[in-house]
N, C-alpha and C positions, 0 to 999 in steps of 0.2 A: 290635374287630378289624380289621373292614374300614373303619373310621375311618383306623387305624394305617396299614393298606395304602396306602390313599387319598393319605394324607400324605405317605409315603415316596415313592409314585409322583410325586407333583408337586412333590416336592424334587428328585427325580432328573431329571425333565423340566427344571426351572429350572435346575440344574446345568448339564444337556447345553445347553441353549440359550445359558446365558452361555459356556460353553467354545468354543460354535461362533463366538460373535461374537467372542471373544477371539483365537481363531486366524485366523479369517477378516477381520475387519473392523477390529483393534486396539481394541474397544470396552471399556475398563477401567473399572472402579467409579471410580476418581477424575477421570475425564472428566466427572463428573456434576455436579462442585463446580468452584468459582472460577470462570474465564470460560466454561466450559462450559456453566454454567447457564441461560446465554441461549438456547442449543437448545432446552430443555426450556420455556422461556417462550415463546419463539417459536412452536413447535408448540401450546402451552395457548391462547395468546393468538390466533394465526394472523391473517390479513388479515380486518380486519373485514368488507370486501367480498367475501370470499370465501364462497359459498354451498355450496361443495363438500361432500357427504355425508360424514360422520366416517370412514365404513370405507375410501373410497378415497382420503381423507386420510392415514390411518394406513399405508395401503401405499405411497401414492407418497413420504410423508415416511421411510420405511425404505429404499425404493428410491434414493431420490435421496442421502440422507445416507450410506449404507454403501457407494454405488458411489464415492464421493470418496476413499476409502481404498484403493482399488484400482485398476490399470490396466485391467481389463476393461471398465471404462466407456468405455473407448476404442472398444470394438466398435460405439458409437454414431457413430464417427469411422471410417467404412469407407475413405474417398477419402484418408487420410493415409498417407504413405510413411515408412518410418523415415528417420531422419537417416544420413549417411554413417557406419558404423562405425568407422572409423580413428580418430577422436579418443577414443572411449569406451573404459573398462576391457573387456579382452577377455571377461571373465566376465559382462558385463551383457548378459542374453538380451533384455530388452525396453528399446528404445530410443526415445527420443523421437519424435513424430509431427508430421509438418509437412506442410500443404496449402496450394497457393496457386494462383492465377489468373495471377499476375504471370509476364513473359516477362523482366524484368530488374530489379537492384537485389538489396539486401541486406535483413537483419534482425540488429541489434544485440540479443543478448537477455542481460540480467543474472539469474543465477539460482543455483541449487545443480546442480551436474552432476559426474559421476565419470569423470572421464578416464584415459586408458590410461597418461599421463605426469604423475602427480600423486595427489591424494586428493580423496575426496568435499568438495565446499566450495564457496564462491561463485567464480563465473567469470563474464567477459562472454564469450560467444562470437557469431562474425560468421558466419552462413549465407547461403548464395546460394540462387536460387529452385529450386535444384536438391537442396537440402538438404545440401549439402556444407558442412562447417566449413572457414572459410577463415581464420579466426584466432581466437587465443583469448588470454584474461589472467584469470590467477589472481590473485585477492584474498585472500590469508591472512588469518585471524583473528589478533588481537592478543590477547596474554596470555589470559585467560579469558572474555573477551569473545564472545560466538557471533552477533551481530547482523549479518545480512546486509545489513539496511538498502538503501540506494539507490545508483543510478548515475546520472551525467549526462554526456552529450557537450558540452562547453564550445564556445562559437563559435570558439574557434580550434584546436578540433579535437584538445584533450586529453580524456582519460576520468577524471572525478571521482568519487570513491566515499566514501561515509561508513561503509562498514562497520565494524563494532566499535567505532563511536561516536567514530572519529578521522576525519582527512580525508586522503586519499592522492589525489595527482595524478599519473596516468600519461600518458606521450606516446599517440599513436594504435598505435605500434609496440610498446607495452608496458614502456618503460623509465619506472622511477619518476622523477619530476621533483622533486617536494618532497612533504613531509607534515608535518600537525600531529599532536600526541599525542592519545591519547583524553582526550575533553573534552564527552561527552554531546553530541556533534552527533546530530542524529537527523532520520528523515523525510525528505520531499520535498525537493529544492535547486531552486533557480530562478536564472538568470543575468539580469542586466541592467547595460550599461554598464561591463563588466569587473570586477563584482563577484556573489559566490554570496549569496544569501540564504535562510536556514534556520534552524531552532531548534536554541540551544545550551542544554539544560537548559530552563528557564522564561524564556528570554530569546530574542528574535529578534536576529540579527546578522548583519554582513555580512562577507565574507571576500574581501580584494582578490587578484585572481588574480596580480598581478604580485608584490607585496611579501609576501603572505600576513598581512598586518595585519588585525585584527579589531576591529569597531565594534559596540558593543551599541546596538542602534535602538529597542529596547522590553521592558521588562520586564512580568512578569505584577504584580508591587506597583504598578507605575506605572499599568498598565490598571486594575487593582481600585479604585484610589485616586481615579483621576480619573473615573470613572464609577459614583459611586453610586447611581444610576438605573437602570442596566442590570442588571435582576434575575438573567440569566442566569450574571452573575459574581460572584454573592453565595452563595457556598458557605459554610454555618455550620461552625462548629468542632463535630466530633463524635468518637465513639469509633473512628474509621474515619480520619479524616484528622487524626491528631496532629501536636503541632509538635516536632520535635526537633532538638537543636543540632548533631548530626553532619551534617544537610544544609544547613548553612549554607551551604558553598561551591558548591553545585550548586543549590539553589533560590532564586527569585528574590526572596521576600519578604524585605523588609529593615527599616531604621527607619520608612520610609513606610507599613508595615501599619499600616490605620485601628484595629486592636484590638491594637497591641501592647502597651499598659500593661497589658492583662488576662491577658497571657500569662508564665508562667515563662520558658519559652525560645520563640524567634521565627520557627522556620522549619515549614513544611508538610510533612507527610510524605506517602506516597501518590502518586496520580495523579488529583485531582479533575477536571482539565479535558483531559488528554491531548492537548495541542498537535501537529498532525502536519502543517502546511502554513503556510508565510509567502512571500508574493512582493509584491514591490513593483511599482505601477502603471506608472510609466513614460510610455510613449506609448500604452498599451492604450487606456485610459477617459478622454475629456474630462470626464467629470461629478465626478471628484474630483483633489486635488492629484497632481502626478507622483510624490512620495514616500510617498504614501498606501500602506497596507500591507493587503494581503486574506490574512487568518489564518483557521485551521480549528482547532476545538477539539473533539474528536469524543466525550468523555465529557458535554459538554452540548450536542452536536448542534446546534452553532451555527458560523455562518461570519460573521466581522466584517470591516468595512473601518474602518480605524484611522489618524488622523492621526498620524503618528510623532512630531510635534513637540509636540504636547499630549497624546498621548495618549488622545484622546477619541474614542468610538465614534462613526462617521459613518454607518453603516447595518449592521444585523444580518438575518440570516435563518437558520431552523431547518429541519434534517435529520433524518436518522436514522443516526447513528455514521458520517457522512461523511469523506471525502478529498479532496485534491487538486481544490480550487477553482481556477478559472483566469478571469483577467480576460478579458472581453470589451468590446466598445465601449459597449455599453448594459445590461450584467449580466454574468451568471458562467454558467460550466458547473461541474457538480461531480460527483463518483463518489458517490454515494448508496448508501453498503451497505446500508441497511435491514434488519438483523437481526432486526427484530421482525415482518417480513414474510417473504413466501417467496422473493422474488427481488430483487437489487440491480439500481439504475438509474442511467444516465447522465444528467442534468439540465440544462436550460438554464433560468436566471430571471432575468428583467429586474430593473433595481435599483427600478423604481417597482412591482415585483412584479405588475404586470398581466398579464404576460404567461410562460406557463412551458409548457415542452415536454419531453417525454422523447423524448432522443435515442437512446438503447440502453434497450429494455425487457429485463431480465434473462429474462423469461419465454419468449423468443423463441430465447434461446441456453442456457437451464438454467445462469444465470448467477447465483450467490449468492455472495458472496464477505464473511466474516463480518468481517475486518479488512485492513488496508493496502488499497492499490487506488490507481491512476493512469490517466490518460487524456490522450490528445493529438488534438487536431483540426488534420489536416494542411493545406496550401495548397490541396490539389483537394478540400476538404471531406470527404474519409475520416476516419474516426474509428479510432484505435489505441489498444488498451486491454488491461492484464490483466484477466482473466476470473476464473473459480476458482483455487484456488493455483496449481495446474500450468500453466496455459495462458494464453495470449493470441489476440485476434482482430484483425483489420483490415477494417472494413466500410467500403463505400462509402458517399455521403452518401443514398442511397436503402435501404441496410441490407442490401446484397448482400454476401456474404462474400468477400472477397478472398484472405484467409490466416487460418489456424489453426494453433496449435502446442500440443502437449500434452507435458509434460515428464516421460515415463513414464520409469521407472529400474526394470527387472525387474518384479515383480508391484506396485511401489508408485509414487507419484506424487511429483514434489519441486516446491520453491518456484520460481515467476516473480517477480521484483521490479519489473522494467523492460523495456522493449522500445522499440527506436526503427527506423524504415525509413529507409535511406539509398539514394537512387537512383544509378544508374551512374556519372553526371559527379562528384557528391559524394564518391563512393568513390574514384574516381580521384585526385581533390584530395586526400583523406586521404592515400593510399597515398604519395603525393609528398611529404608533410609540410605541406600547406596547410591552411587553414582549414575550420571545418563550413561557414560562410556566407562566400560572397564579397565 
């Protein structure tokens, strides 16, 4: 009898605890499966260099994980002031928080917001150093696609977005100038010499900003076939990565597939590589051809430099679920998500791999972003980056916090995808219809 009472009591406690988690932290059973399983793996594996006692690690992990679901974690951000309320839904009680030491300039933030005139969804908002929303651009979802994706300020001063996997170009004033329909455009966009470089499905393409013509520069099929000795690219066929005819138009494996003869149908399903960045070298690095491509593939933890004429891999390096590699004269900087460790980092790695430096250590800023992420090193050496899902930081080259933003929405936190800093002279030029860069 005592055993049954004890068992009943245990079950009641478990159900109460689970109800508390559901109500307070949105911690649902199905979040333990699929991509969320990495959260459990991360805790079990931990950082191999972390000798923190198990009890302290359990408490730390619970506090950090649950705090990211609620705006109360902004209590760690006492110096933050709420943005001007005029822009937001009048029923929104918890407004985004912003702090800056800057006395002039603006930040353009692309993410999810809930304005008074409109509805919850993707917006680009321009805020001044006082937290006033000076300008906003709504980027509505198309059809059933809910992908917020990214935003880019082009050199001629337009705003380009691949929200909903389409391409739409707006003037600085918010007028739609041109659009390309939904065609699996995804992840970060980079501009060079009047063209935008990004992934479309499993192919790197360039899009001419004048006539919107699209040129395919590299397909995954070409990359795999041309590099039989690059182990990172040799993903075997298994039950998860099936080949389905219905994906023929969107997946780049074609007649050049080395194993085509052994397949009933020819096109790979699922997402074995997860390509998330493509940038042409241009004038950035003298060590590689000007048209060499810097590409990132999250699911194989690898960044490549590829000759787009031969599809040969010229250089590769391995990280941990990384995003946004950027060309430097003698190396790259990369946003290293590191979901198998406790914190994310932003790193520099030289092409000879003899020099490596942590530019931003996530431990210093409670910075742990599971997926997506980008950064930019500005002309003054400061670094601007999205941090956890709802926030960005702007740090001086010495690591001092210049600005911080948290996208609070009532008692929840919303996504921030991109952020740009615009100085006063550039702002005045853009407002008058001029280019981003003189």
